[in-house]
VEXNU-829667 format. One line per 8 residues: number of its first residue (from 1); their letters; for each residue x, y, z of N, C-alpha, C. Coordinates in Angstrom, 2 decimals, decimal comma, always signed. Layout:
NUM	a	X/Y/Z/X/Y/Z/X/Y/Z  ... $
END
This chain:
1	mkicvalc	+22,44/+31,25/+36,64/+22,16/+30,42/+35,15/+20,82/+30,78/+34,95  +19,88/+31,05/+34,35/+18,47/+30,70/+34,08/+18,71/+30,08/+32,58  +18,16/+28,81/+32,64/+18,17/+28,18/+31,29/+16,49/+27,42/+30,80  +16,45/+27,68/+29,97/+14,84/+27,65/+29,58/+15,31/+25,72/+28,63  +14,68/+25,17/+29,30/+14,37/+23,92/+28,27/+13,29/+23,48/+27,77  +13,31/+23,04/+26,94/+12,05/+23,45/+26,14/+11,61/+21,55/+25,47  +10,78/+20,53/+25,53/+10,50/+19,53/+24,63/+9,62/+19,27/+23,90  +9,82/+18,43/+22,53/+8,67/+19,11/+21,56/+8,37/+17,39/+21,48 $
9	gasggiyg	+7,46/+17,88/+20,57/+6,89/+15,80/+20,34/+7,62/+15,29/+19,25  +8,71/+15,72/+18,82/+9,26/+14,59/+18,24/+10,25/+13,66/+19,45  +10,16/+11,88/+18,08/+10,57/+11,24/+19,25/+12,06/+11,30/+20,25  +11,96/+11,12/+21,14/+13,51/+10,83/+21,39/+13,24/+11,83/+22,88  +12,04/+11,98/+23,81/+12,07/+12,88/+24,95/+13,44/+12,65/+25,79  +13,63/+11,20/+25,98/+14,89/+11,25/+26,77/+15,49/+11,89/+26,54  +15,99/+12,44/+25,68/+17,61/+13,61/+25,55/+16,64/+14,88/+26,56  +15,77/+15,52/+26,39/+15,44/+16,50/+27,33/+15,13/+16,19/+28,23 $
17	vrllealg	+14,79/+14,97/+28,91/+14,60/+14,53/+30,57/+16,47/+14,33/+31,04  +16,92/+13,90/+30,59/+18,70/+14,00/+30,64/+19,15/+14,96/+31,00  +18,51/+16,07/+30,14/+18,81/+17,38/+30,14/+18,78/+18,28/+31,49  +17,20/+17,86/+31,76/+17,04/+18,89/+33,08/+17,74/+17,85/+34,24  +17,55/+16,73/+34,04/+18,39/+15,99/+35,39/+19,47/+16,53/+35,32  +20,27/+16,75/+34,76/+21,73/+17,09/+34,59/+22,02/+18,63/+35,18  +21,15/+19,01/+34,51/+20,68/+20,52/+35,19/+20,84/+20,85/+35,88  +19,68/+19,66/+36,83/+19,20/+20,23/+38,30/+20,10/+19,46/+38,97 $
25	kmegveth	+21,16/+19,14/+38,66/+22,69/+18,83/+39,65/+23,46/+19,63/+39,99  +23,44/+20,62/+38,80/+24,64/+21,49/+39,01/+24,11/+22,88/+39,80  +25,16/+23,28/+40,32/+25,33/+24,49/+41,50/+24,80/+25,47/+40,52  +24,03/+26,77/+41,14/+23,67/+28,35/+40,07/+23,04/+27,80/+38,91  +22,60/+26,53/+38,36/+21,45/+26,86/+37,39/+19,81/+26,85/+37,83  +19,55/+27,58/+37,24/+17,76/+27,78/+37,46/+17,59/+27,22/+36,13  +16,19/+26,21/+36,11/+15,73/+25,52/+34,86/+14,42/+26,21/+34,66  +14,03/+26,27/+33,64/+12,75/+27,14/+33,22/+11,75/+25,78/+32,06 $
33	lvasqaai	+10,96/+24,85/+32,28/+10,51/+24,06/+31,51/+9,44/+24,18/+30,81  +9,38/+23,85/+29,60/+7,91/+24,14/+28,58/+8,27/+23,14/+27,71  +6,56/+21,80/+27,81/+6,78/+21,24/+26,65/+5,24/+21,19/+26,25  +5,32/+20,93/+24,90/+4,34/+20,71/+23,95/+3,46/+20,02/+24,24  +1,91/+20,03/+23,81/+1,16/+18,72/+24,37/+1,81/+17,53/+23,83  +2,05/+17,71/+22,57/+2,61/+16,46/+21,53/+4,19/+15,88/+22,38  +4,95/+16,99/+22,94/+6,17/+16,27/+23,77/+5,38/+15,28/+25,23  +4,45/+15,48/+25,57/+3,69/+15,46/+27,26/+3,10/+13,75/+26,04 $
41	etldiems	+2,61/+13,47/+25,31/+1,81/+12,06/+24,69/+3,18/+11,19/+24,30  +4,60/+11,83/+23,62/+5,35/+11,34/+23,18/+6,04/+10,25/+24,71  +6,86/+11,42/+26,01/+7,06/+10,90/+26,86/+6,19/+10,01/+27,54  +4,81/+9,99/+27,27/+4,14/+8,97/+27,83/+4,75/+7,59/+27,00  +4,23/+7,69/+25,84/+4,49/+6,48/+25,01/+6,06/+5,66/+24,91  +6,80/+7,14/+24,93/+8,21/+6,33/+24,95/+8,74/+5,57/+26,47  +8,40/+7,14/+27,35/+8,49/+6,20/+28,33/+8,01/+6,42/+30,30  +6,83/+6,31/+29,70/+5,79/+6,20/+30,98/+5,91/+7,54/+31,56 $
49	ikpeelaa	+6,34/+8,44/+31,37/+6,44/+9,71/+32,36/+5,30/+10,89/+32,14  +4,69/+10,42/+33,12/+3,93/+12,01/+33,43/+4,23/+13,11/+33,26  +3,27/+14,30/+33,11/+3,50/+15,87/+33,27/+3,93/+16,09/+34,91  +2,95/+15,52/+35,19/+4,21/+16,17/+36,61/+5,42/+15,56/+37,34  +5,23/+14,24/+36,55/+7,06/+14,20/+36,83/+8,42/+14,70/+36,40  +7,78/+14,86/+34,56/+8,35/+15,95/+34,08/+8,49/+17,21/+34,94  +7,47/+17,94/+35,00/+7,39/+18,72/+35,87/+8,86/+18,88/+36,97  +8,64/+18,06/+38,00/+9,47/+18,06/+38,76/+10,71/+17,63/+39,15 $
57	ladycydn	+11,07/+17,75/+37,74/+12,33/+18,10/+37,05/+13,08/+19,46/+36,82  +11,87/+20,14/+36,76/+12,46/+21,80/+36,55/+12,33/+22,67/+37,92  +12,80/+23,92/+37,56/+12,31/+24,33/+39,22/+10,59/+25,43/+38,89  +11,00/+25,66/+37,43/+9,54/+26,24/+37,26/+9,18/+25,67/+35,81  +8,04/+25,57/+35,81/+7,33/+24,87/+34,41/+6,81/+25,41/+33,76  +5,94/+25,92/+32,64/+4,72/+26,31/+31,88/+4,35/+26,11/+31,49  +2,84/+25,88/+31,02/+2,24/+26,11/+29,76/+2,39/+26,18/+28,80  +2,23/+25,19/+27,37/+3,43/+25,70/+25,88/+1,91/+26,83/+26,12 $
65	gdiaapia	+0,44/+27,01/+26,19/+0,01/+28,45/+25,61/+0,02/+29,89/+26,41  +0,91/+29,17/+27,08/+0,99/+30,51/+28,03/+2,04/+31,86/+27,89  +1,65/+32,20/+26,70/+2,32/+33,00/+26,34/+3,09/+34,86/+27,53  +2,18/+34,85/+27,96/+2,81/+35,87/+28,91/+3,81/+35,04/+30,34  +3,91/+34,21/+30,52/+4,64/+33,49/+30,83/+6,72/+34,14/+31,02  +6,92/+34,68/+32,29/+8,28/+35,12/+32,03/+9,21/+34,80/+31,15  +9,22/+33,80/+30,94/+10,46/+33,56/+29,61/+9,93/+34,03/+28,30  +8,98/+34,48/+27,88/+8,47/+34,97/+26,69/+8,79/+36,74/+26,54 $
73	sgsfgcna	+9,63/+36,94/+27,58/+9,95/+38,40/+28,09/+11,41/+38,33/+27,08  +12,27/+39,40/+27,07/+13,78/+39,54/+27,38/+13,78/+40,27/+27,82  +13,27/+40,71/+28,82/+13,83/+41,28/+30,18/+13,39/+40,43/+31,22  +13,34/+38,99/+31,29/+13,12/+37,99/+32,28/+14,96/+38,00/+32,42  +15,33/+37,60/+31,21/+17,09/+37,74/+31,16/+17,36/+35,26/+31,24  +16,23/+35,01/+30,59/+17,05/+33,82/+30,54/+18,11/+34,01/+29,68  +19,73/+32,99/+29,99/+20,67/+33,29/+29,86/+20,94/+32,25/+28,48  +20,08/+31,49/+28,64/+20,02/+30,23/+27,03/+18,68/+29,20/+27,16 $
81	mvvspcsm	+18,50/+28,71/+26,13/+17,67/+28,38/+25,55/+17,94/+26,99/+25,06  +17,35/+25,83/+25,42/+17,63/+24,40/+24,76/+16,49/+23,60/+24,11  +15,80/+22,97/+23,03/+14,93/+22,59/+22,80/+15,27/+21,24/+22,45  +14,93/+20,20/+22,77/+15,34/+19,10/+22,85/+14,26/+18,34/+23,32  +13,86/+17,45/+22,68/+14,01/+17,13/+21,06/+13,47/+18,12/+20,18  +13,49/+18,73/+19,05/+13,31/+20,03/+18,27/+12,47/+19,66/+17,11  +11,10/+19,34/+16,96/+9,93/+18,93/+16,10/+10,64/+19,87/+14,83  +10,57/+19,31/+13,75/+10,35/+20,31/+12,46/+9,46/+20,77/+12,78 $
89	ktlagiac	+8,44/+21,04/+13,08/+7,20/+22,05/+13,59/+7,50/+22,98/+14,13  +8,12/+22,94/+15,50/+8,57/+23,95/+15,99/+10,13/+24,64/+15,01  +10,80/+24,05/+14,55/+11,97/+24,31/+14,32/+11,59/+25,33/+12,88  +10,68/+25,11/+12,41/+10,01/+26,06/+11,14/+9,45/+27,41/+11,81  +8,72/+26,93/+12,79/+8,26/+28,43/+13,75/+9,20/+29,04/+14,09  +10,45/+28,78/+14,54/+11,27/+29,56/+14,47/+12,18/+29,92/+13,49  +11,91/+29,00/+12,60/+12,97/+29,85/+11,54/+11,96/+31,14/+10,97  +10,65/+30,84/+11,19/+9,26/+32,07/+10,52/+8,98/+32,83/+11,53 $
97	gysdnlii	+9,60/+32,67/+12,57/+8,88/+33,78/+13,46/+8,00/+33,57/+14,34  +7,18/+32,87/+13,42/+5,47/+32,13/+13,68/+5,28/+32,05/+14,89  +5,44/+32,74/+16,16/+5,32/+32,57/+17,50/+3,95/+32,56/+17,95  +3,57/+31,16/+17,51/+1,50/+30,84/+17,95/+1,78/+30,18/+19,42  +3,16/+29,56/+19,97/+2,70/+29,14/+21,30/+4,29/+29,43/+22,25  +3,92/+28,97/+23,70/+5,54/+29,55/+24,09/+6,84/+29,25/+23,84  +6,80/+27,79/+23,21/+8,18/+27,57/+22,92/+8,34/+28,72/+22,32  +8,08/+28,39/+20,92/+8,53/+29,23/+19,70/+8,84/+30,69/+20,42 $
105	raadtmlk	+7,75/+31,54/+20,90/+8,33/+32,86/+21,38/+8,77/+32,45/+22,56  +9,13/+31,75/+23,12/+10,66/+32,17/+24,09/+11,95/+31,64/+23,10  +11,80/+31,27/+22,12/+13,12/+30,71/+21,33/+12,58/+32,67/+20,95  +11,72/+32,47/+20,19/+11,97/+34,15/+19,18/+13,25/+35,06/+20,12  +12,15/+34,93/+21,36/+13,03/+36,13/+22,27/+14,30/+35,98/+22,34  +15,05/+34,91/+22,69/+16,07/+34,57/+22,46/+17,08/+35,29/+21,50  +16,57/+34,70/+20,42/+16,99/+35,40/+19,10/+16,90/+37,02/+18,90  +16,05/+37,40/+19,19/+15,99/+38,78/+19,17/+17,32/+39,80/+20,05 $
113	errnlilc	+16,85/+38,85/+21,33/+17,79/+39,45/+22,36/+19,42/+38,43/+22,13  +19,72/+38,61/+21,10/+20,83/+38,08/+20,96/+21,49/+36,55/+22,07  +20,37/+35,73/+22,08/+21,39/+35,20/+23,41/+21,12/+33,93/+23,03  +22,00/+32,65/+23,38/+21,85/+31,56/+22,80/+20,54/+30,48/+23,28  +20,87/+29,77/+21,81/+19,53/+29,24/+21,41/+20,08/+27,68/+21,12  +19,73/+26,67/+21,49/+20,00/+25,37/+21,17/+19,04/+24,56/+20,78  +19,16/+23,94/+19,17/+17,90/+23,16/+18,79/+18,54/+21,58/+18,95  +18,00/+20,48/+19,21/+18,10/+19,67/+18,83/+17,15/+18,71/+17,93 $
121	pretplsa	+16,93/+19,13/+16,58/+16,41/+19,03/+15,89/+16,66/+16,73/+15,85  +15,01/+15,96/+15,88/+14,88/+15,04/+16,02/+13,85/+14,29/+14,50  +14,83/+14,22/+13,73/+14,22/+13,08/+12,45/+14,83/+13,15/+11,50  +14,57/+12,16/+10,42/+15,40/+11,79/+9,63/+14,59/+11,15/+8,57  +14,53/+10,93/+7,27/+15,46/+11,34/+6,98/+14,96/+13,12/+7,04  +15,96/+14,04/+6,66/+15,42/+15,03/+6,06/+15,21/+15,70/+5,34  +14,27/+17,06/+4,64/+13,68/+17,24/+3,57/+14,66/+18,62/+3,78  +14,92/+19,06/+1,76/+14,89/+20,15/+1,66/+14,76/+21,24/+2,75 $
129	ihlenmlk	+13,21/+21,36/+2,79/+12,82/+22,23/+3,92/+13,47/+22,01/+5,51  +13,36/+21,10/+5,66/+14,08/+21,20/+6,85/+15,30/+21,49/+6,97  +15,99/+21,53/+5,85/+18,17/+21,93/+5,86/+17,75/+23,40/+5,41  +17,08/+23,37/+5,16/+16,60/+25,47/+4,66/+16,37/+25,98/+5,85  +15,49/+25,68/+6,52/+15,45/+26,13/+7,71/+16,30/+26,28/+9,46  +17,38/+25,13/+9,52/+18,20/+25,07/+9,94/+19,35/+25,47/+9,61  +19,59/+26,04/+8,03/+20,46/+26,93/+7,51/+20,08/+27,88/+8,13  +18,99/+28,79/+7,68/+18,34/+29,72/+7,92/+18,93/+30,38/+9,40 $
137	larlgvsi	+18,64/+29,27/+10,87/+18,39/+29,93/+12,10/+20,28/+29,53/+12,43  +21,01/+28,83/+11,29/+22,85/+28,57/+11,85/+22,93/+30,04/+11,54  +22,57/+30,35/+10,44/+22,62/+32,18/+9,80/+22,80/+32,85/+11,05  +21,66/+32,65/+11,64/+21,30/+34,11/+12,96/+21,66/+33,39/+14,25  +22,84/+32,59/+13,97/+23,80/+32,57/+15,09/+23,36/+30,86/+16,30  +21,92/+30,28/+15,89/+21,03/+29,32/+16,34/+22,78/+27,84/+16,52  +22,49/+27,16/+17,84/+23,38/+26,05/+17,21/+22,69/+25,12/+17,08  +22,42/+24,32/+15,96/+22,18/+23,36/+15,70/+22,69/+22,12/+15,91 $
145	lppmpafy	+22,43/+21,27/+17,12/+22,99/+20,01/+17,76/+21,76/+18,91/+17,38  +22,15/+18,09/+16,48/+21,36/+16,69/+16,63/+21,81/+15,61/+17,10  +21,09/+14,93/+17,70/+21,53/+14,03/+18,66/+22,23/+12,92/+17,75  +23,24/+12,66/+17,58/+24,12/+11,74/+16,74/+24,66/+11,45/+17,40  +24,81/+9,89/+17,45/+25,70/+9,06/+18,06/+27,58/+9,00/+17,86  +27,98/+9,18/+18,68/+29,39/+8,89/+18,47/+30,26/+7,63/+18,88  +30,68/+6,83/+17,97/+31,26/+5,57/+18,16/+32,77/+5,06/+18,82  +33,51/+6,64/+19,27/+34,65/+6,58/+19,19/+34,98/+6,63/+20,90 $
153	ikpetvdd	+33,49/+6,61/+21,57/+33,74/+6,18/+23,32/+33,22/+5,14/+23,24  +32,70/+4,26/+22,22/+32,83/+2,66/+22,58/+31,87/+2,36/+23,38  +30,60/+2,93/+23,07/+29,02/+3,22/+23,95/+28,58/+1,17/+24,51  +28,59/+1,40/+24,67/+28,04/-0,05/+25,56/+26,61/-0,17/+25,67  +26,26/+1,18/+26,28/+24,81/+1,35/+26,05/+24,02/+2,56/+25,62  +22,47/+2,01/+25,48/+21,72/+3,58/+25,24/+22,47/+4,37/+25,90  +22,26/+4,99/+27,28/+22,68/+5,65/+28,11/+23,82/+6,60/+27,65  +25,14/+5,52/+26,93/+25,81/+6,04/+27,01/+26,00/+6,96/+25,57 $
161	linhhimk	+25,41/+6,71/+25,31/+24,94/+7,17/+23,72/+24,13/+9,05/+24,11  +23,44/+8,70/+25,43/+22,53/+9,59/+25,00/+23,49/+10,16/+26,54  +24,59/+10,16/+27,17/+25,19/+11,46/+27,61/+25,72/+11,74/+27,11  +26,52/+11,03/+25,98/+27,21/+12,11/+24,71/+26,92/+13,34/+24,01  +25,65/+12,89/+23,98/+24,61/+13,71/+23,72/+24,89/+15,62/+24,28  +24,38/+14,89/+25,67/+24,30/+15,87/+27,41/+25,38/+16,46/+27,11  +26,59/+15,46/+27,17/+27,98/+16,42/+27,43/+28,27/+17,71/+25,83  +27,37/+17,25/+25,02/+27,53/+18,67/+23,68/+26,83/+19,53/+23,45 $
169	vmdalglk	+25,56/+19,00/+24,83/+24,56/+20,24/+25,11/+25,33/+21,64/+25,79  +25,76/+20,27/+27,10/+26,28/+21,07/+28,13/+27,79/+22,09/+27,52  +28,56/+21,49/+26,69/+29,61/+22,26/+25,63/+29,12/+23,51/+25,24  +27,88/+23,32/+24,34/+26,98/+24,35/+23,73/+26,95/+25,68/+24,87  +26,27/+25,42/+26,51/+26,02/+25,85/+27,27/+26,97/+26,74/+27,84  +28,00/+26,24/+27,34/+29,37/+26,36/+28,23/+29,39/+26,23/+30,24  +28,93/+24,78/+30,27/+29,11/+24,57/+31,23/+29,70/+23,03/+31,48  +30,70/+22,77/+32,91/+31,14/+21,65/+32,76/+30,62/+20,62/+32,81 $
177	wdkcqrwk	+30,22/+19,74/+32,14/+29,89/+18,15/+32,67/+31,09/+17,01/+31,95  +31,51/+16,40/+33,00/+32,04/+15,00/+32,33/+31,24/+13,70/+32,69  +30,54/+14,04/+32,35/+29,89/+12,28/+32,83/+29,81/+10,92/+31,39  +30,64/+12,02/+30,58/+30,62/+10,92/+29,10/+32,53/+10,66/+28,50  +33,16/+10,44/+28,07/+34,33/+9,97/+28,02/+34,17/+11,20/+26,43  +35,05/+11,96/+26,35/+35,54/+12,53/+25,45/+36,75/+12,23/+23,90  +36,91/+12,85/+23,36/+37,67/+12,35/+22,29/+39,03/+12,70/+23,08  +40,30/+11,99/+22,70/+41,75/+11,75/+23,08/+42,21/+11,91/+22,38 $
END
């Protein structure tokens, strides 16, 4: 299974990093990474992660300006794409089909090919514009999966909350990942 993971400049790069780590441990999963410049800067601020460390978490890594990368084409055959975290700028670009970079072009490809596209928006509060863009994308079949804490798991650490979100993303990808407590 080929999965594209994209990271945008919204706070919460840990979600994308943890997703890449989890996918990297799964048999039969090939990861294709693209990160915006803002994501790279935010990861450095929030986690002190350098671009080469991020790239090492994926099987393949592309520059966000490389619109000729394989993930930009439907014939390449990515099965799914997750944008985590997803900035409102990228979400708006996807909603409007404004493919001015590789992340948005790859997402546009997922839409036109009717493949699994999962966006993990990280913003609060949400404006009416944000909500309208999310609704438009949801109506097109996009999974809008914001990281929201679940307290029924009785989290003891931030990692517990992050793992819950990763489990929800894995569920949306159709992958089994039980590193977190489920509702009983």
